[in-house]
C-alpha positions as CSV (number, residue, x, y, z in Angstrom):
1,M,122.1,120.2,109.2
2,R,120.9,121.9,106.0
3,K,117.9,124.2,105.6
4,L,115.0,122.3,104.0
5,R,112.6,123.7,101.4
6,I,109.1,122.2,102.2
7,M,106.0,122.7,100.1
8,V,102.5,122.5,101.6
9,V,99.8,121.8,99.0
10,C,96.1,122.1,98.9
11,G,93.6,122.5,96.1
12,F,93.9,126.3,95.7
13,G,97.2,127.0,97.6
14,L,95.6,129.4,100.0
15,G,93.2,128.3,102.8
16,S,94.0,124.9,104.2
17,S,97.6,124.9,103.0
18,M,98.2,128.1,105.0
19,V,96.7,126.4,108.1
20,L,99.0,123.4,107.6
21,K,102.0,125.6,106.9
22,L,101.5,127.5,110.2
23,T,101.1,124.2,112.1
24,L,104.3,122.8,110.4
25,D,106.2,126.1,111.2
26,G,105.4,125.7,114.9
27,V,106.5,122.1,114.9
28,L,109.8,122.9,113.1
29,K,110.5,125.8,115.4
30,E,109.9,123.6,118.5
31,A,112.3,121.0,117.1
32,G,115.0,123.6,116.1
33,L,114.8,122.6,112.4
34,A,115.5,125.3,109.8
35,A,113.2,125.2,106.8
36,E,111.7,127.4,104.2
37,T,108.0,126.5,104.1
38,F,105.7,127.7,101.3
39,C,102.2,127.0,100.0
40,G,101.3,125.6,96.6
41,D,98.1,124.6,94.7
42,E,97.5,121.3,93.0
43,A,97.8,122.8,89.5
44,T,101.1,124.6,89.7
45,S,102.9,122.7,92.5
46,R,104.1,119.7,90.5
47,G,106.9,121.7,88.9
48,E,108.2,123.2,92.2
49,K,111.7,122.2,93.5
50,C,111.5,121.2,97.1
51,D,112.8,118.6,99.6
52,A,109.5,117.4,100.9
53,I,105.7,117.9,100.3
54,L,103.0,117.9,103.0
55,T,99.5,117.5,101.7
56,S,96.1,115.8,102.2
57,G,95.4,112.2,101.2
58,P,93.3,113.1,98.1
59,L,96.1,115.1,96.6
60,A,99.0,112.8,97.4
61,H,98.7,110.9,94.1
62,L,99.7,114.1,92.2
63,F,103.3,113.7,93.5
64,Q,103.7,109.9,93.3
65,N,106.3,110.2,90.5
66,G,108.4,112.7,92.3
67,S,111.7,112.1,94.1
68,Q,110.8,113.9,97.3
69,P,108.9,112.4,100.1
70,V,105.2,113.1,100.3
71,I,103.8,113.2,103.8
72,V,100.0,112.9,104.1
73,I,98.4,114.9,107.0
74,D,94.8,114.4,107.8
75,N,94.2,117.1,110.5
76,F,96.0,120.3,109.4
77,L,95.5,121.8,112.8
78,S,97.2,119.0,114.7
79,K,100.7,119.6,115.9
80,D,100.8,116.1,117.3
81,E,100.0,114.6,113.9
82,V,102.5,116.7,112.1
83,R,105.1,115.9,114.7
84,Q,104.3,112.2,114.5
85,K,104.3,111.9,110.7
86,A,106.6,114.6,109.5
87,L,109.3,115.4,112.0
88,E,111.4,112.2,111.7
89,P,111.6,112.2,107.9
90,L,112.3,115.9,107.8
91,Q,115.1,115.6,110.4
92,R,116.6,112.7,108.3
93,L,116.5,114.9,105.2
94,A,118.1,117.8,106.9
95,S,121.0,115.6,108.1
96,E,121.8,114.3,104.6
């Protein structure tokens, strides 16, 4: 399995993206999946190279023309939601 590069995006790249990054990091650790996770803001994140993007519904449209999967998370504190929506696609990407 390869190590993924996953970007977590919110409006300013600080508050809520950091919360989601920490939630994602916990889920990835529990699953034994290696990844570099980092935060981005809506203005600068479109040019970043990454394997996948996690963001909120209102920002997902910013990445519709990209090649990487965009995973929409509603509750940034919910490990269950991140596990349910993100784990399988990320495991698939890591095994490619």
